[in-house]
N, C-alpha and C positions, 0 to 999 in steps of 0.2 A: 903170626896169624894172617899175613897178607896172602898166603898160599891156600888158605882154608876157604871153602865155599860158604856163602851166606846160609844161615840156618840156626837151629838150636842144637846145642851139644850138652850132654850131661855126663857126669863122671864122679869119681871120688878123689878128694884131695887128702893126701896122707901128711899129717902134721906130727913130726917127731920132736920130743922134748926130753928133758933129763929123766923124768919119772916114767916115761912111756911114750906112747904114740896115740894119735887120734885120727880117725877116718871121717872126713867131712864131705857131705854131698855138695857138688858144684854144678850149677846150670849156667851155660854161657850162650848168649844170643849174639849173632853177628849179622850185619847188613852191609849192602854195597856202599861204596864211596858215594858221597853226595853229588859228584859232578855229573855222572851219567843219568841218574834220576831227574836232576834239574834240567838236563838237556832234553830228555824225553818230554817232560812237562811243558817246557817252552815250545817244543815242536808241536805238541797237541794244541796249545793255544794259538800258535801261528797258523796251524792248519785250519782251525775254526775261524780265525779272522779272515784268512784267505777265501774260504768258502763263502762266508757272509759278505765279504767285499764283492766277490764275483756275482753273487746272487743279487745284490742291491744295485750294482753298477754295470759290471761286465755282461751279465746275462741279458738284461733288458736291451743293452746296446747291440749285442750280437744277434738277438732275435729280430730287431728292427733292420739291421744291416742285411740279414738273410732275406727278409721280405723285399727290401729295396733291390738287392741283387737279382732276385727272381723276377721282379717286375721289369727291370731293365733288360734282362735276357729275353723275356717274352716279347717286349716291344721291338727289340732289334731283329727278332726272327720274323716279325710281321711286316712285310714290305708294303702292304696296302694301308697301313695305319695312317689316317688322315692327319693333317697338320694341327687341326684344332684339338683333337684328342691328345696327340703327342705333346703339344705345348702345355695343355692343362695338367697332364700327368707329370711332366717335367717340372712344372711350377710347384706342385706338391712335394716332389722329391727334393727340390731345393730347400723347402721348409724343413724337411726331415734332416738334411745335413746341418742346417743352422741350429735346430733345437738339439741335435745330438752333441754338437760342439759345446753347448752350454748345459748339457746333462738334464734337459727338460724332457724326461722320458714320456710323460703323459701327452705333451704336445706333439712329440715325435710320433707316438703311436697313432694319434688322431690324424696327423698329416699322411702317414703311410696308409692308414685305413681309407682316407679320401682318395688317394691315388689308386688303391686296389679297387675301390668301388667304381671309379671311372673306367679302369681297365676291364673289369668284369662286365660293365655295361656294354663296352665295345665288343668284347669277345662273345657275349651271349647272342647278339644280333648283328654280327659282323657283316654278313652279306647284305643285309638291309641297309646298314649304315653306309656301306660302300656305294650301293645303288643310289641312295638319296643324296649323298655328297656329290656324286657324278652328275645327278640331275640338277643340283644347285649350280654347277658350272654351266649347264645348258641354259639356265635362266639368265645367268650373267651374259652369255653369248647372245641371247635374244634381245638384250638391251643395246647391243652395238648398232643395230639398224635404226634406233630411235635417236631423237634429239637429246644428247647428253646434257645440254644446258637447261632443259625444261625442268621446272621444279617437281613435276609429277615423276619424271624419270629419276631424278636425283633422290626423291623420297623412296622409290622402290629399290634403287641401288643401295641406299643406306640400310634398308631392312634386310636385303640380301647379305650385306656385310655382317650385320648383327647375327643373322641366322647361321652364317658360316662360323663365326667366332664363338657363338654360344651353343653350338650343337651338343657339346658334352653335358650341358646343364639340363637338357630335355630329359623328361622321365623315361621315355622309350622312343623307338622309331616311329610309332604311331603318332605321337604328339608332334614329332619333327615333320612327319609327312603332312599333317594338317596345316602346319605353319607354311610349308612350301606350297601347298595347294592354294592357300590364301594369296600368296605372292603371285602364283601363276594367274589367278583370276584378276589381280590388279594389272598385270602386264597385258592380259587378254583384253580387258576393258579399254586400255589406252590404244591398243592396236585396232580394236573395233572402232573406236572414236576416230582414229586417223583414217580408217577406210571410209567412214561417213564423210569426213572432210574432203577426201579425194573425190567422192561422188558429188559433193556440193560444188567443188571447183570445176569438175567436168561439165556440170549443168551451167555453172556460171560462164564458162567459155562458150557453150552453145548459145546462151542468151546474149552474150556480148557480140557474137557474130551477127545476130539478128537485130540487136539494139545496142550499138556501141556507146551510147550516152549513159548506159547504166553500169559501165565497167567500174568506175570509181566507187560508187556506192556498194556494189557487190564485193569489191575487193576489201573494203573496210569491214563488211560483215564477215567475210572469210577470216580476216586477221583477228577480229574479235572472238570468233568461235575458237580459233586456234589458241588464242591467249587464255580463254576460259578453260579449255581442255588442259592446257599445260599447268594452270594454276590450281586445278582440282586436287584435293587431298586423295592420295592413292587408296587410302583405306575407307573413304566415304563413298559407299556404293549408291546411296540415295541421291546425293548431289550429282553423281554421274548420270543417273537415270533422268534427272531433270534436264541436264544438258543434252542428253540424247533426244528427249522429246522436243527440245528447242530446235535442234538441227534437223530433225525429221520434218518439223513444220516448215523450216526454211527450204528444205529440199522439195517439199510438196508445192510451195509457192513458186519456186523456180520452174518446176515442171509445168505448172499451170501457165505461167507467163510465157514460156517457150511455145507452148501450143497456141496461145493467143497471138503471138507475134508471127507465127508461121503463116505462109500464104494459105488462103482459104481452100485451095484445091488439094493441099497436102495435109491439112489438119487431121483428117480422119486416119491417115496412114503414118503420121509422124511418130517415130520411135525416139524417145529421148534417152539420155544416160540413165535416168531413173527407171524407165521401162525395160531397157535392154540389160541393165545391171551388169555391164561389161567391165566394171572396175575390178582390178585385181584383188582377190580375197586376201586378207591379212595372213601372214605366216605366224600362226599362233603357236605358243610353246606346246610341246608334247605333254600328254597327261603325266601326272606324278606316278612313279612306280608304286605298285601295291606292296605292302609290307605286312608281316605278321609279328606282332610283339611277343616276345618270349616271357612267360610267367616265371614268376620265380617259384684266393688266398694267395756273401762271397765265400767262398769255399772255406776259408780259414775260420770264419765265424761259425759256420755250420759244424765244423769239426770240434770247435770249442764247446758248443752246446752238447754235442754227442758225448764227448769224453766226460764232460762235467756230470751228466746224468748217470753214466755208468760208474764213475768214480764215487759219486755220492752214495750210491747203493753199496758199492764195494767197501767204502770206509765204514758205513754204519753197520753192515753185516760183519765185517772183519773185527771191528772193535767189540761189538756185543758178543760175538762168538769167542773171541780170544779171552776177554776178561770174564765173562759169565756173570749172571745175576748175583751169584753168591759172593763173588769177589768184589762186586761194587759196594756191598754192605759190610763185608767182614773186615775186622781190624787186622792190620798186618804189622805186628811188632818186629818181624824179621823180613824187611823188604829185600827181595831178591832170592829168598829161599825157595820160592816157587818158580823161579826162572822167568820166562817171558810172560807168565800170567800177571805178575806184579807190574811189569812194564806196560802191558796192554791196558791194565786197569788205570794206570796213571795217564796214559795217552788218551784214553776215552774220557777221563775226567777233564783233562785240558780241552779237548774238543767240545765236550758238552758244556763246559763253563761258558765258552764264547757263544755257543748256540742259544743257551739259556739267557744270557745277557741280551742278545739281539732280540729274542722273542719278548722278553719283559719290556725292553725299550719300546718296541713297536706297540705292545699292548697299552703301555702308559700313554704313548703318543695318541693312540686312538681315543683315549678318554677326553682329549681336547681340554685339559685343565688350563687355567690361566698361568702363563709363564712357562709352559711346556711346549716345545716345538719338536 
């Protein structure tokens, strides 16, 4: 019977005995050897386990790796990407690598989302970001002509450093522009204060030529005004206005004293430094550029996802079409008699068993019952 195909066979068995003969009906059912059905069943279970494993571990990892690869490629293609944005995105991508190594998929998705958000922020207003960051360099250059040891200047430089480093944290370019404009005003105030001091010193020199005995006292006043200016808080505009009133009063007193010390015949025509206003005007920073805020996503991993999606559909359609709904519920006393139909049914059962197990496990886990993880 090894050469007979599986199925049902019927016939008559002729029994011969001494007194005669008897014809007995016989029905014989044959099925395939157990080895190949068991092999197909194990193949179906292994296929289901493999799909479930890739869906739970491999696919999330590949999706994240694809996003990381896309961000890195776009960053490398942008030659004007500023260091602050580049460093911030690189930091989030390091977090992605760390969380992927420990299979913390949610944290990895969060890190790659943060990196994508910063990259999108840069890309949406790229030209404005470039203009503002270049202007930030101009503000740094404007501090070179000032006394770097002055607390006022040090405070402004510290704020400029923070603005440069924290630019990616700003909501949009308009917010960043407002911050730079405030820093520009602080630098402007200091330079205007220095111009006032230069005017005071010019008048002091004029008065010293007319009354040398006042040189020491005027020098102390000049040093005091310089010290007060340097010690002002760069962000305190009201205090600066008070200092400005103070030096204006000093300048007016010097101008009056010079005119009183001048010879009587020249008092009417005397022009002082205050009247002539020949002090060099301060080189103020340029205005902040105008910006318009915009209102309001590696190759092997991509191939893995692509083929997984197609194979998932192919497997599901192939198994269901091969086995058929009727075969899934029908009893098969003669396995193998229907050829590949029986094997497809068995393979689909093996695949469905693992998928069902995984679905039930996840459903029970979502109940969050005590002792279940």
